[in-house]
C-alpha positions, 0 to 999 in steps of 0.5 A: 178536381172538385166538380159541382153538377147542377141538374144532377137528377136529370138525364145528362146530369145522371150520366155526368155524375156516373162518368166523372165520379171515377176520377173526380170529387163530384157533388150532385145538386138538384132543385131540392138543394138550391134554387138557381133562380135565386141569386143569393141562395145560389151564390151562398151554396156554391161559395160554401161548396167551393168547387173548381168547376160547375157543370150547369146541366139544370134547365127548363127543357120542355120546348113547347112548354116554354112557349106558354111559360115564357117567364119561367123559361127565361128565369130558369134558362137565362137568369139561372145560368147568370146566377150560376156564372156569378157564383162561379165568378165569386170563387174563381171556378170555371163553368160548363153551360149546356146549350142547344141546337135550338139557338139556330134557325135551321135555315143554313141547309148545312151543319152549323159551326160554332162560329155561325150566327145564332137566330133562335126561333122558339122561346126555348132557343131564345132563353138558352141563347140568353143563358149563353150570353150571360155566361160570356159576359160574367166569366172569362173561363167557361165552356159552352157546350151545344148539343142536340136530341139527347137520350139517356137512361135517366129520363124521358126521351124520344127513344123510350117514347117511341117504344112506349107508344108502340105498345098501344098504337098500330101506327105512328106519325113522325116528322120527316123534315127536321134533321139533327144528330141524336146524342147519347148522354153517356157519350156526351158526358165522357166528352165533357170530361175530356174538355174540362181536363184539358181546360179547352175553354170556349164554345163547342158543338158536341154530338154523336156523329151522323144525322137523320130525321125524326122519322128515320130515327124512329125507323132505326129504333124499331129496327133495333128493337124488332118492333113491327109497327107502321111509321108514317112520315109527316111534315112539321106543319102537319104536326102543328106543335106550339114551338117552332123548330129548326128544320136542319140543326145538325151541329158540326163538331168543328172546334172539337176536331180542331182541338184534336179530339176524336169525333164521337161514334155514330148515333146508330152505334150508340143507340144500339148500346143504349137500347140493350140497356133498357 
């Protein structure tokens, strides 16, 4: 298949290209190629390329930044997704839209299934949900992939942030009351490849198995790297970040399992492999 990957220079985009290029013709696109917020340029670029599938990984992902740059958040995450969907509709291509656990409010207290009601708390979450809605409205053949807490080799993430901070800090304060599933972008990319090869359209939650708090996650990172540093658990309120976060945003990979796919490996196993590559 001929596949266009937007946001190809990002963390997930990088691994999507790496995984997909082995069996498919992959075209990489970044903001330097075309501006997804410009519908005319987006449609023209996609129509000239004629991919069979567009994996839309481009997004404005600075959660706190979205709170102070609301227009940019909606322009990129909502209208940008609409524009890519319109371009796909013009040429009959299917689309993969990468979404987030932040479309939920975290108040359920249990893992979220794909069929649970959304209720985002932050501008980031609201803009990503708006993108989902545009994709649903414009296209018949789409995959909406919600994931969480991404880390990978080609971008800034929590793992590298913790390791870098440990070089200059004697102790760190890390939130202990937000729970989610850290997900390795390489594993997510391989899962997306399986989805598009079987044409299993719809909404999917895809994360590595198991879950933890940010505090537990940090402790696991330092255990694997043998870094001796004191980690103090704190509350979300104590951290006092601009954007509200869901307290419990674990995603049950319900539809993934219903389709007969094997659950992704534990985030702990994936994390060890990732850290060995750093």
